N, C-alpha and C positions, 0 to 999 in steps of 0.2 A: 899072623894074616898075611893073605897074598894081596899086592899090590891091587890087583883088579877088581878084588871083592872092597875093598878099601873104597875105593873109586866107586862102584855102586852103588854101595851103601849111603855115600857121599849126595849121588845126583837123585836114590829115589827117597830119602829123608822127608826133602823140604817138599816133594809130591802125597806121600804121605801124611803131610800136619797143614797141608793146604788146608784152608778153608773151606774153601769152596768144595772141596768132597766131606761124606762124610764112609769110610771102612770102617770095616763092624769091627769093633773095641777087641783087644788079643787078651782084654786085662776087664778089671773091675773099673778105672779112671784112669784119668791122666791129667795132671794137675800142672801147665808148662810148667818146666824149668824156664826160670826168667834165665840163667846164665848161658844157656843152650849155644853152640858155638860149632856148626856142622867142620868148621875149618880146621880145629884142635883133632879130629880125626884124625889127619892129615897131617897135623906137625906129627903129635904124641904117635902115630901107630896104634892106637888103641883106643876101643870104646869102652874102656870102666874108667876114667876121668869125668868127673860128674860135668862138665860144661859140654861133653861128646853126648850125655841124655837128655832125649828131646823133653822127657816128663820127672817130677819131683824125685825125690827119694820116695818111697812110703812113712819111714819115718820122720820127716818135714815135711808131712799133710796133715792137718790139724781139719777142725770141722769149722771154720772160718773160710775152708777153699769155698765149701760147697753153700753157703748163703751170701744171696746181693740184696745189699741194702739201698740199693740204687733208686726205688722207688718210695724207700719213704719218709722219704720228706722231700719228695717231686714240686715245683714247680713250674707251671704250668708256660709255655715259650706259644703262645698261638702265632702261627704263621698266616700268611696274606690270608688263606682259606677256611681260617679257625681249625687247625689241625695243631696239637702237642704233640709228638710220639718220641717217645724211648725206645728202638730197637737193642734185645738185651740179646748179646753171642758169646763163643769165647774171648773175644779179643777187653770184655769188661766184666764179665764173669766166669773166671777160667773152667771154676768146676762143671760146663757144658762140657769143654776141648771133649771131646773122640766118640760122646753121645750120642748124637746122631740130629740135635734139639735144639734149636733157641724159640723167643719172646717176645712181647711187643706190650705194651703200654699206649695207647692212644687214649686223648682228650679233645672231646669237638667242640667248640663253644655252641650256643643257640643258632642253628641257620649253618653252623660249620660242616663242610666239606672231605672228608678223604679221596682225594679224585683217585676216577678209572684206576687199576694199575692191576701187574700180574706180578708172580715170585715164581718166575721160571725152574726155581731147586724145591720149590716144596706146594704144597697141601694147609692151609690154614684152619685152625679153629679157631671161633670167636666169638667171645664170651661176653655180654653186654652187662655191666656189674649195676650201671646205674643213666638213667634215662632212656631215647627213647628213639634208637636210630633206623631208620628207612636205605636196607642194605643190598647187596646180590648180586650174581656175577653171572654171566652171557658167555654161553657156551660155542662149543664149534660149529654148531649149527643156527647160529648167531638170535638165539633166542636166550632172553632175557630168565630170571628169575631172581623174584626182586618181592620185600615185605617190609610190612615196617620190625623192627628185632626190638621186645620189651623185656626192661631189666630183669635178669635174670634168664633169660633166652641164650640158646646157644647157632648158630648156624658157623657152615663150612664152606671154603675158595678150594675148591678142586685146583689142583698143579697147575700152573700155567693159562690159567682160565683168568680174564679180568673180573674185576671185581671192585665194589665204591663203596660208601659209606657217608652219609646225609643224615646228622640231629635235626633234628624235624622238630625237639622237644624244644621248651620252652630255658632251659637251662643245662648244662654242659652236661655230655655223654660222655662217660667211661667205660672202653671197652681194652678185654686183656685178649692178646693174641698168642696162638703158638705153634709150631711152625715143626714139622719134622724132618726137619734140616739144620743143621749149625750154623749155617748159610745161604738162608732161601736167596736171598738175592730180590731187588725189588728198581721194574722197570715202570715208570710213572707214562702212562699216557698222552697227558696233554703235553708233559715236557719232554717226551719223545718224538710228538710230531712237531710243534710248535717249540722246541726251540732248542733243539740240534741240528737249525739249519738247511733244513731239508726244502729245497729251491717251490719257492712260492707260487709260483706257475701252476707245478706238483699239487700241493696241497688242492689250492680252485680247483682241478682238472678233475683230483679223486674225492675232493668232499662236497663239489655242490656249490662251493664258496662264491666270497666274489672277492678279490683285492682287497679293499677294506674292511671283510669279516676276518680274511688272514690279517690284514694288521692287526686287529685289535689281538683276536689269540698270539699273535707276535709279541705285541706289547708287554702280554700276561706273563708270555712264559718266555721269551726267547733275553738274556741279562742283557745284549750288547743294544737291543732295542731299546729296553726298557732304561737304560744307563742317562736317558738324555731328560729323564723327569717331564716330560712334554705328554698333555693329559689328549689320547683318543676322543675326541667324540664319539660320543654313544647316540645314535638314533632317540625318539623319544618314543617308546608306545604305550600309547599314550590310554588303553585299556587297563593296562596291572600296574606301570608307572612309569619313572619320566628324572632316571637320574641325567643330575647339569656335566656331570665328570665323573673319570675313575678316581676319586678321592676314599676315604679312609671306609666313607660308609655303604658304598659300593662294590669295595671290592669283596667284600663275602660273597653278595648276590652274583657278581660276575663270574666267581671262584665256582659257585653253585650253576650257571650257567655252563660254565666248560664242561663241570660234568655229562649235566644230560645233552649238551650237543653230541660230547665223544662217545655216548650213549646211542645217543640216534645215527652216529654218523658210524658205529662197530657194528651196530644191529638194522641198522634202514627201520626199527620200527621198537613198538614198546610192547607186542604181545607176544605170542608164541609163530604167529604161521610168517613167513618170508613175507616181504614189499619190497615196495622201488621208495627209494630213498627220504620221498615226501610224506607215505602214505601212512596215519597211525591203526593198524589193526588190531581191530575189537572183533570178537564176534562173541553168539549166543555161547549159550551153557550147551556142550555137546548130550547130554543127555537128552532122551528120547523122547517127542513131540508127539500126541496123538491127536487128532484129525480134533478140528477148534473152528468154531463157526458163528464168531462174537453177534451181538445185536444189538450191540452198544458200545460207545465208546466218551469215557471218562478225562477227560483235560486241565492237565494243572501245568503250570511254569510259569513262562513268562512272556514277549512279545514275539516270538519265536511262534507260539501255538496260540497267543488271545486271535480272537474271534470279533468281538468286540464289547470286553467288559472292563474295559477301561473309560473314564468318561472321557467325556467331552473336551471338557476342561482343563483334561487335564497332557492331555497329547495330541501334539500334529496329525495322528494317526485317522482323525476323525473330519482334515482338513484336507482340500485340495492341495495337489494332485493325487493321496493315496487313492488308491482304489481306478485309477486310470484306467484300469484294464478287467480287472470286473470288480466286484460286480454294474463300473462304469461310474462311478461314484465313493463316497468315505465309508467305510466302514467299519473303521476298528481296526479294522488291521494294518497291521509296518509291513506294507508293500505295496507292488503296483497291484496287485489283485492274489487270488487267494495262495494262504500260505502251507507248515509244513503239515497245519490241522486238518489241510481239507483233502490231500494229497491221501493222507492217513484215513482216512474215510471213506474215500474213493474208493482204497484197498480192501476193504469191507465190505465193497458196495452195501453199505449205508452212506445216508446225511449226514455232513460235518454238524457237529452237533451246536445244540443252540447254548448261544452263550448265559451265568449262571445268574446274571442280570434281569433276563428275560425268560427266568422263571412260571413266573404269573400268567401268563399266557396260555397257560392250560396244557391237561395232558397229552393232546394229537405232539405238540413239539417238547416232548417227552421222553418220544419212543425208543430216539439214538442214541439219548445219554445226555450229557451233558457236560461243557468248555466253564470250568472254574481259571484259567491262566489268567493274569492280568500282567500287562506289560511295565518292565522293568522292574519287577519282583526278585526275590532270590528267593534261597532257603533261608537267609536269617531278613529282620529287615534293612532296606533297602533306603536310597535316599527319595522314594516316593514310600507315601505314608497310604499302602495297600498292605492287601494282606499275602503275607508271606506263604512257602510252598506248607506248613505244619498249618494255618491258618485257611488255605482251598481246603486238606482235605479234613477239615472239621468241618467244612462246606458241605461236603455226602457222607460227614456222617450224621450230620444232623439232619437229610435230607432223606434216609434210610431212617430213622425216627422218628421222624415225620410220614413213613408209610408211603413218601413219593420214589419210592426208589425199594424196589423188596428186595431180600437176601435171592435171592432166585435171581433176578436183573444182574446180580453182581457175577453170579458162575457162569453168565453170557457174555460177559463184559471185557475190556482190553480198554485198559489206563496209557495212555501217554505224559512220560511227566518228560519237560525240558527246565534246561539251565545252561543258560547264552553268557554269564559273566558278568553277571548284577551284583553279586555275593563281592567278587573283584573290585571292578570297578572301585565303588562304595569303598572297600578295604582302602586304595590308590586314594581316592578323594580327601578318608578320612583323616589318610597323612601313616596310612599303618606302617610298624618295623619291617624295612625291607628283609633284615633276617631272620624274620618271620612271619614269611612267607610263605615259607614250608610248611609250618606247621597250620597256620590260618586252611591253604587249601585242604589238608589233610580235615580239621576242622568242619571243612563244607562236604566233603563226604561222609564224615560221619552221622551228620546231622542229613545228608539224602539218605542213607544209609537206614538212618530211622525213620523216616516219610516213604521210602520206599515198601519197611517191613509192614505200617500203618495199613495199607494200602491192601498189604496182604489178607493182611487182621481182618478188614472189612466182607473179603471177598470175592475181590477183581480178580477175577482167574491171568490174567496173564498180564504184564505188568514189563513197558517199553522204557525205557531211562533211552536219552539221547546222552550220546558222546557229549562233551565240549568240541565245536568246532573251530577250527584254525584264528584263532581271534587275530593274531598276529597278518592277517590277509585281510582281514574286514577295514575296510576305506578310511576307516577313522585310527587305524597303526599306518596304512600306507600311503597316507595323504603326505607325510614329509618326505616325499622320496619320489612326487606327483603321480602315485598307484601305479609304481614302475617296479614292486615288489615286494613279496610279502617278509616283515619282518619275522627274524628264525630266531631272535632269542627268546618273543611272545612265545612261539610255539609251542618254543621246547617247555613252559610252563605248562604250557596246559595239558602237552606229554605226562607234568605229575598226577595232574585231575585225574585223566583217562587212563594211567592204568592206577592209580586208586581207584577209581571206580570199579575196575574193573573187577580186580580183585573183593569188591563190597560186595559186587553183583555174585562173584563167585559167592562169595562167604552164604550170604544170602538162599541160593538155592542148594548148598550142603545143612546148612542148616532147618531148612524149609521141605528138606527130603523132597525138593520136584523140582521143574524146569520153570520155574510163572517168572522168571525176573529174564529178561534180556534187554542186548544194547542194542543200541540205532545208530551206528557209527558218522556222525558227521562230518568227524575230520577227516575222515580215509574216502566218503562220500562228496566234501566241498572238493578238496585236492584234486581228484580227480578231475572233475571237471570244468578244474581250475587251470591242472595245467593239458587240459584236453585230451585225458586219456583214458578216460573210462568209454567209451564208444559213443558219447548222448552226442548232447547239442556241446558245439562249440561258439565262446565267442573273442571277439577280435578284441577285448582289451577288455579280458577279465575281472579286474582289479578298480576299474573304470569306474563309479557308482552314475546313475541315470538323472537323483534330482541332487541336487546341492543348494546350500543359502551361495548368496553370490559374495557375502563374508565371514570370516570366521565366527561372527555377531550370530549367525544365522543360518536356517535349515532350512532344508527341505518343509515346502508346504508354509515359510514363516510370511508373515506378509508384517508390512509397517503399519505408520499408528491415523494411514488414510484408507487400509488396503489393498495395498499396491503389493503387487508381488516381491517375495526378498532371498528367490531361488529362482536356479533354474535346472532345466528337463531336457533331457535330448530327446531325440526325434521320435525315437523308436525304441518307448523303454524293456518290449522284450527281445531287442539286439543285444539286449547290459545282463551280466550278473544281478550286479547288487541294484539293489534300488537307492538306496541314503546312506548312509557312510555305514550300519553299520546290517540291514536288512537284505534279503537277497528280493529281485523283485520275482513274478509268476512265474516267468520262464526260469529263472533261477534253479525255484524249489522244487520243480515242474522234471530239472535237472540231477536235480541231489536226492529227487525219491526215485528215478527213473537205478539211479545209483544204488540206495539202499532197495528196492526190492527183490530183489530176487533173494538175499540175505534173508529179511526177515520174510519171507513167503517161507522160505524152509523155517524158521523159527513159529514159525503159528500155523503153518499145514494150511496154507488158504491157499 
């Protein structure tokens, strides 16, 4: 053999055998020769020695070379994120060599996460063998395609696109993945961003994070900074949960949050449309909406919509200084004045509907519909013994049976449905398991979807359901930092709720072959006002509430045993966005609704 040819073969063989490549096979298979030694070619001046051949001789190959038993008795070894994974390529399963494929088995603990990652050299097919997994990918236009994948279903992650998985069931989930490359490669986004030594200042500027947030992510993903073993303080998001340290119980949650954080940073939103990093852009169905002139409004939900149903003994909303702007005295509204219901009704040119508890005042008071919302309630039973959403809808159903409202009334009506976080507050107060929170969020959406469908079956023409507002921006969440900044961690959990809500609404419109259901995007409208980017009213200190208790034991409207005020009120309530620790002022609601109105008008065509 010519010496130059030998040198060429020695140089090219390692390249052809590289696991990073998927060459077209020139034979049926190639079981790697464990004795392969390219230098033998140089020493022997021959390609005929066994040690010079990259593949086993066909006579030495058996059926065992094409069987992998590594998954037969696999014991899960879960990471901090709740993931146990086994990747299988030619290195551990020689039968795959030169065939251009590999596979993996992943097991996710309840609440476990396979963080955002991508495979630079392969498309992946994922089959959910057991459990329920929230999964999806982000395309190059920054759109998220995600949903819950049930056992027996298959999904695909296109080559090079960021994708993710999270177990939303109550038991471990098992996922089998297949790749069209024998070495797909894996780049985990959280580790690449926060564990690779990228300058902190760059991360802060690129992702709009502060130094504490970057530090938290560093501790999670940077081995150098994690080695100290010291705890990184986690600010307490009061509305949903309050971990005191990064112990073994909170790590799965932080892992879930890192998934959501990186998704939001990568996409800037949770829906299809482009948006700034603070906005959650959720829109109504694209189906054609015909001219519609509603004459009645039926309202269901909680304190964001209640105009007086809650009893005077049950809430401070019936105490001074509530109602100071409108109607000049307490009216049961959780605000300084008007609330979402009032502005919603005004947009239809009808009066705000009468609260259910005043239904016996006479037929003349029922011509604009009825408000069934009770402050403090949710889709499930909460800490207040008042009708949940199912019970509220049943009240309307009974009024239809009693002929108080007719089927014809329903055909010219709109329903407003609000859900502002009481289910999650109750879950937290009752010490719900952190790792089960994603599953609980999904259960809330499932029940809400049933309630929306119930309204459709009662004949309501249009159903407008409010997306969850940014709970992390409510004063109850920002009090820990003196109302200076939103709690992004809580807002990321809100993102799960709103993404699942959007999927549920799309599903309802498809099932009913209609455009009955629309989403009122409270998240992005709140954020546009708080950021001052919506072109509407601007508030000097948007996160600071106007009316607060003088100490942690008191709230707006509280008095002591002598009737003395145990709260303070700002000089001009209409100069602030938030009224108390949870609810906007009248000016706040007006600004929010001004942001909502263009989309709402287009959806309802009025």
